[in-house]
N, C-alpha and C positions, 0 to 999 in steps of 0.2 A: 259238451267249446274246448277242449282238451286237443280230441280227437279233427278237430275240425282245425283248429288252427296248426296242430302239425301237417296235417293236407297242404295250406294254405301256404304255409312254410316252408316244405318238398318244392310249392312251385313256387315259391322266394326264387330257390337256391337258382333253381333252372332258368326261371327270367335273368337271372346274376351272372348265369354264366355267361348265355347269350348277347348281355350288352357287354360285357366281358371278351366276348368276340368282335365283339359290331366296329368297340373304343378300340380294336389293336386293329380290326383298314382298316379306319378313320388316320390312323399315326401313319397308315404312306400313304393316306393320302398330303398329307401333308407332303412328303416330299414329293410327290406328284409333281404338287404345285408348284413346288420348291424349283424343283426342274426346269415343271414348262414356263414358268416365269422370265429363270437365266437364259435359256436357249430361248425364247421373243425379242430381249433387252438383247441378245450376241448376234440375233442372225439379224436385226434393227438394226444393229453397230457399224457394222460390216457387211451385209448386201447393201441396205436401206431394200429393202424387207420387212414389213411388215403388216399380218394381217388379223381380221377380225377376232372373230372364228380361234383365234389366243386369246385371246383377253376374255372370252368368252366363254370359255374354256373353263380360265380360272378364277371370275363366279361362281360356274356351276358348282366348280370343287370345292369354294368358299363356302356357297354354300352350301352344301352337302358335310364338309366338317367343323362350321359351327347347330345345323339345327342336328343331322347324325349321333355327335360327339357331344345331342345336352343329354343324355336318357346312362352317356358311359357318365358322362362328369355328376351326372346327380348320384350314379353311385357309389362314384370317390368322397363326394362327399365337400369335395369343390366349387360349391358351385357360393356366391357373396355374401354373406353375410353382417352385416353388424353385428360384430365379435366382439364392439367392446359392454358391448346391453348384456349379449347372453353367454357372454362366458359366465356370467354375476347369476346365472341362471340355474335352479339344481337340475341334473341328464332328468330328468321327471316332465319340470315344468317346461326345459326346453326339443322334449320329446310329444312332449305336449303340445305346443305354437305350432309344431312342422307338424301332427292331425289330423292341424285345425288346415293349417298354408293350404294340407296338398288339396283335403280335400271340399273347402272351400274356395281355396283359390286354383293351386298349378292344375287339378286332374279338369277346372269347368273351362278355363280355357286354351287345355290344349285343345279338349275336345273337340269346342266354339271352331277354334283354328285351322287343326284334320277337316270337321264333317265342311266349312266353307271352300276349303281348300281344292277338296279332292272336286266339285264341279266345273274347278279357274280347271283343273288337268287334262277334267275328260274333255268341256269343248273347248282347250287345247291339242291333243288326242285328235280330236274328230279332225277339225279342221288344217290338219296339219301346218299349224304355224308357224313359219318360222323367226328369226331376224330381222326388225329392217334392216339393220348394218347391214353395207356390203359382203360379201364372204360370210356373212354371220352363222348363228347353227338353228336352228329347229329347238320351235321355247318348249314343248311336253316333257325332256328329263329337270331342268328345272323346276318347271308342275309339279310333275311329283314327289318330288327333293319335300316340298313342305309338310302334305298331310300325311308322307314316310315318315319321314320325323317327328315327326308329333306321336304320328303315330307309339312311338319307338321308346317317347318318350312317357308317353302315359301307361303302355307298360315298365316300365323300371319308376315310376309312381307310384302304381299297384304295390312293387315291388315293395320299393320303400314304406310308404302304407302297411304294408303290413308283417316287415324288421317291427316300424314306430311300438305299433300293442301290442308284437309279443313281448320286447323292454316294458311292457304300462302294466306284459299282469307276467312279468318277470320267467317268461317262462324263453326268454333270446337275449342277449349279449345286450349289449350300449351302440346302435347303431349310428351315433354323432361321434362315439371316440375313435378322434383320430388313427389311422394306423400308421402302420411308421413306416412308408412306403418311397419306391422308388419314383421318383419326377418321370414327367409324362416324355421328357425329351430323354431321360437316363431309360426308359425302359426301349421307342425308338433304338439307339441309338446300340443296345446291348439287341437288336431283335437284327436289326442288319448286323453286325458283325456275325450271328446262329446263321443269318441265311446261307454269308460267303464263305463263311468253315459247312454247311450241307455239301455245296455246293460243288457238282466232280471237280474235278482237278483237265485243267484245257486238254483238246484232247481223246479225254477219255469222255466215252456214253453210259450217261446215268443210270 
């Protein structure tokens, strides 16, 4: 049993590392949405011009941020909880509640939504479905966001399940213990500063 758990914990660490990378990409999507929204508003005010494509790409990206970031939020243990109740429970009881919730609710719900979302994407892709709004975008990328997003959530949920089982078996730390980490806003700001400092000076080739 111990050997199997060690393998699962190694897999869990790999999943966590992947989810962390996805989360950092989602950080940048937030910035992209803000820039597109600001540019759209500026062009509309200055030149009295707008396009449904600008609005729809914002909707697409908002959906991607929400769905692609769900697994990352689960990794960081930042999903909404009824803390007034859970804070009164022992760590073991909290983890048992999470195990039951993941197995009976989170995984079945995510699998069903991913399963139902995939045919919608395939149908939209095959038919080359386009928005009914004038100047709108193709639809299939938005349809694809749903099964991919829930697929990422399923993978991370499995990782969280392994970590909770390991804790209950005395083989790992409490995954529900709050880590004193920087907020997503702080990390995004630091990432922007780091990218700017890594960029070559103007006039020099990279």
